[in-house]
N, C-alpha and C positions, 0 to 999 in steps of 0.2 A: 374243500367242501364237496360232499357227494352230490351227484346229479339230482336235480329236483325230479319228482315223479308226477306225471299227469295220468289220471285214470279217466278214460272216456266211458261214461255211463250210458248204456243203451238198453232198450227192451227187445231189440230186434234179432230174434233167431227165427228164420223162416221155417216152413214145414220140414225141410230137410235138415233142420238143426244147424243151418249155416248162418253165419253172421251177415245180416243185410248191411249194405253200404260198406262192405269190407274193403273194396278197392280204395275208398276215401281214407279209411283208417290205416290201410297199408301205407298210403302216401304220407299221411300224418306221422306215422311211426318213423319212416325213412327220413323225412324232413326234421323230425324231432331229434334224431341221432345227430344230424348235422349241427343243430342248434344247441346241443347239450341238454336235451330233455328226454327223459326215459318215459315211454308211453305204453300203457296196456289198456285193454278193453274189458269191460265186465258188465254183467246185468245184476239186478238186485238178488237174483237167485244164486249167484256165485259167491255171495257174502256169507261167511260162516262166523256168526257172532261169538260162539263159544271159543273158537280158536283166535278170534280177532284177526282173521286172515281172509283173503279173497282168492278163489280158484279162478285166476284171470286167464283171458285169452291173450297170448303174446305172439308177435309176428317176427320171424327171423328173415331180414332182407337178403342175407347171403344165400340161405337155403330156399327162400321164398315159400316158407311153410308157416302155418298157424299151429300152435299147440297150447296146452293148458299148463300153467305153473302156479304154485302157491306164492302169493305176493302179500306184503304188508299193505296197510291202507296208504293211498297216495297222498302227496302233499296238496294236490289240487285236483278238483273234479270238474270235468266238462260234461254237463248233462245234455245228452242228445235225445231224450225221451219225449215223444209227442203225447199230448193228452189223448186218452182213449178210454173206452169203457171195457176194462178187461182185468183179469186176475193179476196180470203182470204189472198193470199200472197201480193197482192197490199195493203190490209189493214195493214198487218205487216210492209210493207215499210213505209207507212204513220206514223204508230205508232213510228217506230224507228227514223224517221227524226224529228217528233214532240217532242219526249222525248229523244233526243240524250244525254241530260245531266244526265240521270239516270245511275246508276252503273251496267254495264253489265259484266257478267263473260266472255262472248264470243261474237265476231263479226260474222256476216254471212260470211261464206267462199265463195270464188268465184266459178265459174263453173270449170269443169274438165280441160278444155282447158287452162284457165288462170292459174290454179294450176300447170299444166304441164310446162307451159312457165316460171313460177316463179322458179320452182325447176331446170329447165334446165340451168338457169343462173349460178348455183353453180356447179363447175366442180366436186366436191366431190360426187354429186348425179347422174351425167350423166350416168355412167355405170349401174346404178340401174333402169333406166327409159326405158321401152320399147319404141321404135321409134313410135311417134304419129303424125298424120297430121290432119288438118281440112279437112273434106270431102267436097270439093267445087265442084269437078267434078269427073267423074269416072276415069279420068287420075290419080288422087291421089291414087285411089284404086289399079290400075294396076301397078303403080310405086312401091307401097309398096309390092305388090305380086311378083314383080321381085326380091325383096331382101329377102323375107321371105316366107316359104312354106304355112303359114296360117296367117290370120289377123282377128281382131275383128272390127266390125263396130258398134258404140254405140252412144246413144244420149249424148249430152254435159251435160245435167242436169238430166239424168235418175238415178233412184235408184232401188234396189232390182232385178237387172237383167232384167228389162223391156226393150224391144225393141233392144236387142243385137243380132247380127248375126255373126256367124263365117264363114269365107270363106277360103276354102282350095284349093290349086292349085293341080289338078290331072295331067294335061298335059298343053301344050301351050295354048289350047283354051277350056279346060274343067275344071269346078270348082265344088266343093261340098259345098253346103250351108246348114246351120243348125242354128236354133235360137229360140228366144222367142218373141212373140208379146207384144204389150204394156200392155196387160192384163195378161202377164206372161205365156200364153199358148204356149207350145212347138210346133214349126213347124218342121216337120220331115225332115230328110236329103233328099236333092234332088240335082241331077246333072244338071248343066246349062252350055250351051256354052257361050262364051264371050259376044256376043251381048245381049243374054237374061239376063245374069248376070247384065249387065249395066242397062237395063230397070228395072229389079227387085230392084236393090239398089236405083235407083233414085226415084222409086215409094215408097220404104220403108222409105226413108228419108223424102219425101214430102217437106213441107216448114220448117221443124225443122232443128236445127243445130246438125250435127253428126260428130264424130271423126272416124278415122281409126287408129287402133293400132296394132303393131307387135304382133303376137301370140307367147306366150311362151309355150313350150311343158309341159303341166301340166296334161296329161292323165296318169292315173294309169294303171297297167297291166290289170285291168278289164275293161278298156275303159272309165271309168268315169273321169271327170275333178275334180281337187282339187285346193284349195289355202288356205291361212292362214289369219285370222283376228286378227290383233294386236291392242290392245287398250292401248293408252297412255293417262294419265290424270295428271292434276296438283294435287299435294297433299296438306296436311295441312301446309306445309312450303312454299307453293307457287312455288314449283319446279316440272318440268316434271318427271314423273315416269312411269314405265311399270306396268300396272294393270294386264294384262294377254294376252295370245295368244292361239287361238284354231285353229285346222284344220277344213276345211269344204270340204265335198265331195258332188258333184252334184248328182242330180237324174239321173236315166238312161236316155240316149238320150239328156240330157241337156248340153248346152254349157257353163253354169255358175254354180257356186256352192252355190248360195244363198239359205238360209234356207227357205225363203218364197216361193221359186220356187221348194220346195220338196227336197232340199239338207239336209244333216245332219252333225252335228258337232262331232269331236273326239278330243282327246288331241293332242297338237302339236307334242309331242315326238312320239306318236304311228304312226302319219302320216309321219313324217320325216323318221321313221324306214322303211317305205315301199320303200323309194327311196335312202336313204343314209346309208351306212353301217358303223358301228363303233360308239359307244356311245360318244367317245371323239369328233369325227368329228361333230356329231349332236349337241353337246353342243356348239361347235364353231360356227356353222351355226346359232343357236338360239341367241347367243350373238351378232353376226353380225346384225341379223334382229332387235334385240332390240335397239342396239346402233344407227343403221340407222334411226329407227322410232323416237327415242328421238331427234336426230339431226334435222330431217325434221320438227318435231313439233316446236322446238325452232326457226328454221329458218323461218317457215311460220308465226309464231307469230310476229317475228321481222319485217317481211315484210308487213303483213296485219293488225296487231293489235291484241288486246286481244283474246286469245283462252283458253279454259279450258280442252278440251278433243278432241281427234282425233282417228278415227279407220283407220288403213291402211290395205288395201287388198294387200297381198304379194303373189307373185308366187316364188317358190324356185325350180330351175331345178335340174336335177340329179347330177350335179357337185356341188350343194350347193350354186349356185349363187342366190342372192336375188333380185327380181324385185318388184318395187312398181307399182301395177296396178291402184290403186285409193286411194284417201284420202277422208274419210267421216267425216264431222264435227258434225253430229248428230247421233251417232251410237246407235243401239239397243244393248241390253245386253244378249239376250236369248242364244247366242252362248255358253256362259259359263255354263248355266244350262244344255244345251244339251250335252256338252262335259264332264260334271260331275265335273267341277272346281268350287265348291260352294264358295271357298275363293275368287277367282277372281270376281265372280258375286257380292259378298258382297262388295268388294272394289270398283267395278264399280258403285255401288249405293251410297256409302258413300263418296268417294273422292271429287265429286263436292261440297258436303255439307261442308266438312272440308276446302276445298279451299275457299268457300264462307265466312266462318267464319274468315279465315286468312285475306282475302281481306277486310272484314268489319272492323276488328281490325286495319288494316293498314290505311284505309281511314278515320275511325272515330277518330283515335288518334289525339289529338291536336299536332300541329307541335312544335318541341322542341326548335326552336330558337325564 
């Protein structure tokens, strides 16, 4: 039998027409060869419908070079495209609807608001979800601020901490705001009266869709914010498994902990130790976070359709209670390199490939009856 072929579908060519995340794809291609899986990378623009061919990006590990080659459609597709408002994303939509019959490892995940509503339906998850509202008017903001001392206002489809503002209530009509612009630049803390806060937030939102979310107390003693990135993936038996979890500490003055925004990663245990005393208690919190993440992955897959990996951004308060801040369907993997967990990084690269092979064997096997 010939080698199964996996196509990695991406939108990302940067301004220099270079493939973003290419070091990850190089590693996947090298590992794929070891596993007996032929891998190439392509964007929706590389698909030539008339020829039924793809002008794919291929990597040669011996020469360490990328080149373009004409390839037939792959047996399996690993979709790495993040939701965005762009022409390229529209091309992806067209590709997915035109070639809906191909074998995808994962479906596109919905936006943050939809995911929140799906998870809210299951009572098991409710206590782990920060209260979240659609920001339709500033009344939504002030209602939330009546219940919680701080809230986050963030885009429905944002990634990497872009466009997020934290609002903290100082008194009945005075508020402290801090945040990051859409280009990730930090906006310094400033105090605003209620009327000015309204105008600021309406202007910040513009015509985009934004959420308002209960703030969880995630400041460390040094004033920096922190959270945890939990990666769960399907393994070579087609089951959900924990790949790893790392702690993230935000840059000074940042309201988010994202690595791209200047944050840095540490091991989960070392970060838990800063807030929770007792090794046994920390292990218990870790197990709770892992179990919750696996249950959420299985539930989302049952509700939405095929998924093969999810990264959950978790906040853990000083009592050890776990909150799910966000669910990311197209996670980066650098967090494990930064935290020094090379084993989790290796698993993060290999697991989607092992899962692809398992899926291929299942779908290619002739039916037994």
